[in-house]
C-alpha positions in Angstrom: -59.8 -22.6 -91.5 -62.2 -25.3 -93.1 -65.0 -23.6 -90.8 -64.2 -20.0 -91.9 -67.0 -19.3 -93.9 -69.2 -20.4 -91.5 -68.1 -18.7 -88.4 -68.0 -16.0 -90.5 -72.1 -16.4 -91.5 -72.9 -16.7 -87.8 -70.7 -13.5 -87.1 -73.1 -11.5 -89.5 -76.0 -13.2 -88.6 -75.5 -12.4 -84.9 -75.8 -8.5 -85.5 -79.2 -8.7 -87.1 -80.1 -10.2 -83.3 -80.0 -6.3 -82.2 -82.8 -5.3 -84.3 -85.4 -7.7 -82.4 -87.3 -6.5 -79.7 -87.7 -8.9 -76.6 -91.6 -9.7 -77.2 -90.5 -10.7 -81.2 -87.9 -13.4 -79.1 -90.6 -14.4 -77.0 -92.8 -15.2 -79.8 -90.4 -17.2 -81.4 -89.4 -18.8 -78.7 -92.9 -19.8 -78.2 -93.3 -20.9 -81.4 -89.8 -23.2 -80.8 -91.9 -25.0 -77.7 -94.6 -25.6 -79.7 -92.9 -27.4 -82.2 -91.0 -29.4 -80.1 -94.3 -31.0 -78.7 -95.8 -30.8 -82.5 -92.6 -32.8 -83.8 -92.1 -35.1 -80.7 -92.1 -38.3 -82.7 -89.5 -37.4 -85.1 -87.3 -36.3 -82.3 -87.9 -39.3 -80.3 -87.2 -41.5 -83.7 -83.6 -39.3 -84.6 -82.8 -39.9 -81.0 -83.4 -43.9 -80.8 -81.2 -43.5 -83.6 -78.2 -42.4 -81.3 -79.5 -44.2 -78.3 -79.3 -47.6 -80.5 -75.8 -47.3 -81.0 -74.9 -47.0 -77.3 -74.5 -49.5 -74.5 -77.3 -49.2 -72.1 -74.9 -50.1 -69.4 -72.9 -46.5 -70.4 -73.1 -43.7 -67.7 -73.7 -41.5 -70.7 -76.9 -43.4 -71.9 -79.4 -42.0 -69.5 -77.9 -37.9 -70.5 -78.6 -39.2 -74.6 -82.2 -40.4 -73.5 -85.0 -38.2 -74.4 -88.8 -39.1 -73.9 -91.7 -37.4 -74.7 -91.7 -36.4 -70.8 -88.4 -34.5 -71.3 -89.5 -33.4 -74.3 -92.3 -31.5 -72.9 -90.2 -30.1 -69.6 -87.7 -29.0 -72.6 -90.6 -27.2 -73.9 -91.4 -25.6 -70.9 -88.4 -24.6 -69.6 -88.3 -22.3 -73.1 -91.7 -21.0 -72.5 -90.4 -20.1 -69.1 -87.5 -18.4 -70.4 -89.4 -16.8 -72.9 -91.5 -15.0 -69.4 -88.3 -14.0 -68.0 -87.2 -10.2 -67.8 -84.9 -9.1 -70.9 -81.3 -9.2 -69.6 -80.4 -6.6 -72.2 -80.1 -3.0 -71.8 -79.8 -3.1 -67.8 -78.6 0.0 -66.6 -76.0 -1.6 -64.3 -74.0 1.9 -63.4 -75.6 5.2 -63.9 -73.8 8.5 -63.1 -73.0 12.1 -63.9 -69.3 13.2 -63.6 -67.8 16.6 -62.1 -67.2 17.8 -65.7 -70.6 17.2 -67.0 -70.4 13.8 -68.6 -73.3 11.4 -68.4 -72.0 7.5 -67.8 -74.1 4.6 -68.2 -72.9 1.1 -67.7 -75.7 -1.3 -69.8 -75.8 -4.9 -70.3 -75.3 -6.2 -74.0 -74.6 -9.5 -75.7 -71.4 -11.2 -76.3 -71.9 -11.3 -79.6 -71.5 -15.0 -80.5 -71.7 -18.2 -77.6 -69.5 -21.4 -78.6 -70.8 -24.6 -76.5 -69.2 -27.9 -76.8 -71.1 -30.7 -75.3 -71.4 -34.3 -74.8 -74.4 -37.0 -75.3 -76.7 -34.0 -74.1 -79.2 -33.6 -76.7 -81.4 -31.6 -74.2 -78.4 -28.9 -73.9 -79.4 -27.8 -77.9 -82.4 -26.2 -76.5 -81.5 -24.8 -73.5 -78.5 -22.9 -74.9 -80.4 -22.1 -78.0 -83.3 -20.4 -75.7 -80.8 -18.7 -73.6 -78.9 -17.1 -76.1 -81.6 -16.2 -78.2 -83.5 -14.3 -75.4 -80.1 -12.7 -74.7 -79.6 -11.7 -77.9 -76.6 -14.0 -78.7 -75.8 -16.2 -81.8 -74.7 -19.4 -80.7 -72.4 -22.0 -82.5 -73.0 -25.8 -81.0 -70.9 -28.7 -81.0 -71.8 -31.8 -79.8 -70.7 -35.2 -80.3 -70.9 -37.7 -81.9 -72.9 -40.2 -79.7 -75.9 -37.3 -80.4 -75.6 -36.7 -83.8 -78.9 -37.4 -84.9 -80.5 -35.6 -81.8 -79.1 -32.5 -82.3 -79.4 -32.6 -86.2 -82.8 -33.0 -85.6 -83.6 -30.2 -83.0 -81.7 -28.0 -85.0 -83.1 -28.5 -87.9 -86.6 -27.9 -85.8 -85.5 -24.5 -84.6 -84.2 -23.3 -88.2 -87.4 -23.8 -89.6 -89.4 -21.8 -87.2 -86.4 -18.9 -87.2 -86.7 -19.2 -91.1 -91.1 -18.9 -90.9 -90.4 -15.6 -88.8 -87.9 -14.8 -91.2 -85.0 -15.0 -89.1 -81.1 -15.6 -90.8 -81.4 -19.1 -89.2 -76.7 -19.1 -89.1 -77.7 -17.6 -85.6 -77.9 -21.4 -84.4 -74.9 -23.2 -86.3 -74.9 -26.9 -85.4 -70.8 -27.8 -86.4 -70.0 -31.8 -87.8 -69.5 -33.6 -84.7 -65.7 -34.4 -85.7 -62.5 -33.5 -83.3 -61.7 -31.5 -86.4 -64.5 -28.8 -85.8 -63.9 -28.9 -82.4 -60.1 -27.5 -82.9 -61.6 -24.9 -85.4 -64.1 -23.8 -83.2 -61.4 -23.1 -80.2 -59.4 -21.4 -82.8 -62.1 -19.1 -83.9 -60.5 -15.9 -82.9 -62.3 -13.0 -84.0 -65.8 -15.0 -84.9 -66.7 -16.5 -81.2 -66.4 -14.8 -78.3 -67.2 -16.9 -76.1 -66.5 -20.6 -75.7 -68.4 -22.5 -72.8 -67.9 -26.5 -72.4 -70.0 -28.8 -70.7 -69.1 -32.4 -70.1 -66.8 -34.7 -68.3 -63.3 -33.5 -66.6 -61.6 -34.7 -69.5 -63.2 -32.4 -71.9 -63.3 -29.8 -70.1 -59.5 -29.7 -69.4 -58.7 -29.9 -73.1 -60.7 -27.1 -73.9 -59.1 -25.3 -71.4 -55.8 -26.0 -72.4 -56.5 -25.8 -76.2 -58.6 -22.5 -76.7 -57.4 -19.5 -77.7 -60.8 -17.9 -77.6 -62.4 -17.0 -74.3 -63.8 -19.6 -71.8 -65.7 -20.2 -69.0 -65.1 -23.8 -67.3 -68.5 -25.6 -66.2 -66.3 -28.2 -64.3 -67.0 -31.8 -63.1 -69.0 -32.2 -60.2 -67.4 -34.4 -57.3 -70.2 -34.1 -54.9 -70.3 -34.5 -51.3 -73.0 -34.3 -48.3 -71.7 -34.6 -44.7 -74.3 -36.1 -42.3 -73.1 -34.3 -38.8 -73.4 -35.8 -35.7 -76.7 -34.4 -35.1 -78.2 -34.7 -38.6 -81.8 -35.5 -38.6 -81.7 -39.6 -39.7 -85.0 -39.6 -41.8 -83.9 -36.1 -43.6 -80.5 -37.3 -44.1 -82.3 -40.6 -45.6 -84.3 -38.8 -48.0 -81.5 -36.2 -48.7 -78.9 -38.7 -49.6 -81.0 -40.8 -51.6 -82.3 -37.7 -53.4 -79.2 -36.4 -54.1 -77.5 -39.6 -55.2 -80.3 -41.3 -57.4 -82.8 -38.7 -58.7 -80.5 -38.9 -61.8 -76.8 -40.5 -61.4 -75.4 -39.3 -64.6 -75.8 -35.4 -63.8 -72.9 -33.4 -62.2 -75.1 -32.4 -59.2 -75.3 -36.5 -58.2 -73.8 -37.1 -54.9 -70.3 -39.0 -55.4 -69.4 -39.4 -51.6 -71.0 -39.4 -48.3 -69.1 -38.1 -45.2 -70.6 -39.8 -41.8 -69.6 -38.5 -38.3 -67.7 -41.1 -36.5 -70.5 -40.9 -33.7 -73.1 -41.8 -36.4 -72.2 -44.6 -38.0 -74.5 -47.1 -36.2 -77.6 -45.3 -38.3 -75.6 -45.5 -41.6 -77.4 -48.8 -42.4 -80.4 -46.8 -41.8 -79.6 -43.7 -44.1 -78.6 -45.5 -47.0 -81.8 -48.0 -47.1 -82.9 -46.1 -50.0 -79.3 -46.4 -52.0 -79.8 -50.0 -51.5 -83.5 -50.3 -52.7 -81.7 -48.5 -56.0 -79.2 -50.8 -56.0 -76.2 -48.4 -55.4 -72.8 -49.5 -55.1 -70.9 -48.6 -52.5 -67.1 -47.8 -51.7 -66.8 -47.5 -48.0 -63.8 -46.8 -45.8 -63.2 -49.2 -42.9 -65.1 -48.5 -40.6 -68.0 -47.5 -42.3 -67.5 -51.1 -44.3 -67.9 -52.5 -41.0 -71.3 -50.6 -39.7 -72.5 -51.6 -43.2 -71.6 -55.3 -43.5 -74.6 -57.3 -43.1 -77.2 -54.6 -43.3 -76.6 -53.9 -46.9 -76.2 -56.1 -50.0 -73.3 -58.0 -49.9 -73.1 -58.1 -53.8 -73.3 -53.8 -53.6 -71.0 -53.3 -50.9 -66.6 -53.1 -51.5 -63.9 -51.7 -49.6 -62.6 -48.6 -50.5 -59.0 -49.4 -50.6 -59.4 -52.4 -52.7 -62.0 -50.4 -54.8 -59.6 -47.6 -55.3 -56.7 -50.3 -56.3 -58.6 -51.9 -59.2 -59.5 -48.5 -60.4 -55.5 -47.5 -60.5 -54.6 -51.0 -62.1 -57.5 -50.4 -64.8 -56.6 -47.0 -65.6 -53.7 -44.9 -64.5 -55.5 -41.4 -64.7 -57.4 -42.6 -61.6 -55.9 -40.7 -58.6 -57.8 -41.4 -55.7 -61.3 -42.8 -55.2 -62.4 -39.9 -53.5 -62.2 -37.4 -56.3 -64.2 -39.8 -58.5 -67.2 -38.5 -60.5 -69.3 -41.4 -60.6 -72.0 -40.7 -62.9 -73.6 -43.8 -62.3 -75.2 -45.9 -59.3 -72.2 -45.5 -57.1 -71.2 -43.7 -54.2 -68.3 -43.7 -51.6 -68.6 -43.4 -48.0 -65.8 -41.9 -45.6 -65.8 -41.8 -41.9 -64.8 -38.6 -40.4 -64.1 -37.6 -36.7 -65.5 -34.3 -37.1 -66.5 -31.2 -39.2 -63.1 -29.9 -39.4 -62.2 -33.5 -41.0 -65.1 -33.3 -43.5 -63.8 -29.9 -44.6 -60.4 -30.7 -45.0 -61.8 -33.8 -47.2 -64.4 -31.8 -49.1 -60.9 -28.9 -49.7 -58.9 -31.7 -50.8 -61.3 -33.7 -53.3 -64.2 -31.4 -54.1 -64.2 -29.7 -57.1 -66.3 -26.3 -56.6 -69.4 -27.8 -57.8 -72.0 -28.6 -55.2 -71.6 -29.2 -51.4 -74.3 -30.1 -48.9 -74.8 -30.5 -45.0 -77.0 -32.4 -42.5 -77.2 -30.7 -39.4 -79.3 -29.2 -36.9 -76.6 -27.7 -34.8 -76.8 -23.9 -36.3 -73.2 -23.4 -35.5 -72.5 -26.2 -37.6 -74.3 -24.9 -40.8 -73.1 -21.9 -40.5 -69.5 -23.0 -40.5 -70.1 -24.9 -43.4 -71.2 -22.4 -45.6 -68.4 -20.3 -44.7 -65.7 -22.7 -45.0 -66.5 -24.5 -47.9 -65.6 -23.4 -51.3 -68.0 -24.2 -54.1 -70.3 -22.5 -56.2 -73.1 -24.1 -54.4 -73.3 -24.8 -50.5 -76.5 -27.1 -49.0 -77.8 -26.9 -45.5 -80.5 -29.4 -45.5 -81.0 -30.2 -48.9 -80.0 -32.2 -51.4 -77.1 -31.0 -54.1 -79.7 -32.4 -56.7 -81.6 -28.6 -56.8 -78.3 -27.4 -58.5 -79.8 -26.6 -61.5 -80.9 -23.3 -63.6 -84.6 -24.1 -63.3 -84.7 -25.2 -60.1 -82.9 -21.9 -59.3 -85.5 -20.0 -60.9 -83.3 -19.2 -64.1 -85.4 -20.5 -67.0 -82.8 -23.0 -68.1 -78.7 -23.4 -67.5 -76.3 -22.9 -70.1 -73.8 -24.8 -67.9 -72.7 -24.6 -63.9 -69.4 -22.8 -63.8 -67.1 -24.1 -61.1 -64.5 -20.5 -61.6 -64.6 -17.8 -59.5 -63.7 -15.6 -62.2 -67.1 -14.0 -63.7 -69.7 -16.4 -63.8 -70.4 -19.0 -60.7 -72.5 -21.6 -60.4 -75.6 -22.2 -62.6 -75.6 -20.0 -65.7 -78.5 -18.3 -67.3 -79.7 -15.3 -69.3 -77.3 -12.8 -67.1 -74.7 -14.7 -66.9 -73.7 -14.6 -70.8 -74.3 -11.3 -71.1 -71.4 -8.5 -71.1 -71.5 -4.6 -71.0 -70.3 -1.2 -72.7 -70.4 2.1 -71.5 -72.1 4.8 -72.5 -70.9 8.2 -72.5 -72.9 11.3 -73.1 -71.7 14.8 -73.2 -72.2 18.5 -74.3 -68.6 19.1 -75.6 -66.6 18.6 -73.1 -63.0 18.5 -74.1 -59.9 16.7 -71.8 -57.0 19.1 -70.6 
């Protein structure tokens, strides 16, 4: 491996993190947050270099873009992480056996965490803060679209680490090449855990290629079911926020499921979407309900849209399992909650799902039957976020079931070991 020496340095540096106290880690995180604010002009200049190379119509543009407010939010999240309890040293189990052996299971770092991500420079800071707080070193592999932004961020972090006498190799940015990705996924013995964060294509590639352990942060195909007993004004707010708050993130709404008894309310439910110029791909019943009440230039028949998408891309399976990542969404009419649940089971990605209903029985059934990391009742899926959950920040949102699930933060990037203390016992 051409990067073997790099990985060796990161592995060695990771051992030194165990010598730091939580107070020292917190002080350094605060210092990095201060540096982000102080160096905002330089960070925005680097980001502008990346933005200049991307078409503004690209769904990734919004994810790539940093603003003064976003950098302030990043710094704020980092400060919040510094105030959280340390995940290290937590006693998960404590017992004494009949033979007198004392057993404890305690939380410890994974060691070195590898992160692969696309045009998301904020991930650079989130991953560093969570890994550093939890005693992990991190190897970052960003996409070429954000290389200038990521490089500027890591350079800033390195300057602060050096000031505090910390080996800067505890956070290392790899070259933005496919070859570096391949080496990272094969760095057995150096990288203890790899987390991909991006679209379905990236995640599938990492899962199918990696020889190191992987936790998937799955793509989001997100639904909201508006039940026959849903509140109209509440539904309008929830649907608009879930779709339009930030369309390029994985918790954004992709498909509205509406009970057929409420089709007459569909134009009102979609008023906020029209204001935000959202393209709607509607099934036959929903299309007829919206026709004349929604801008013609933004309203499409779902079956026609699906045919065009399949013609343009052979990998498209259905319009209903599309993660739009743009100001577009589908609307599907259902005859019952059971039909909505079947649709979600067929097309959902296990990320986030929501129901709008005043029927307590329907709410409980939805919560019990939907197989997803986050299930909402009368709230938008836009809340699926580590910071919103009070975790400080997130390293990703896991859609798998083995290990972490949902927003992954400090506790989710620690493992454990057993500590056994005896007084000379021997085993028969």
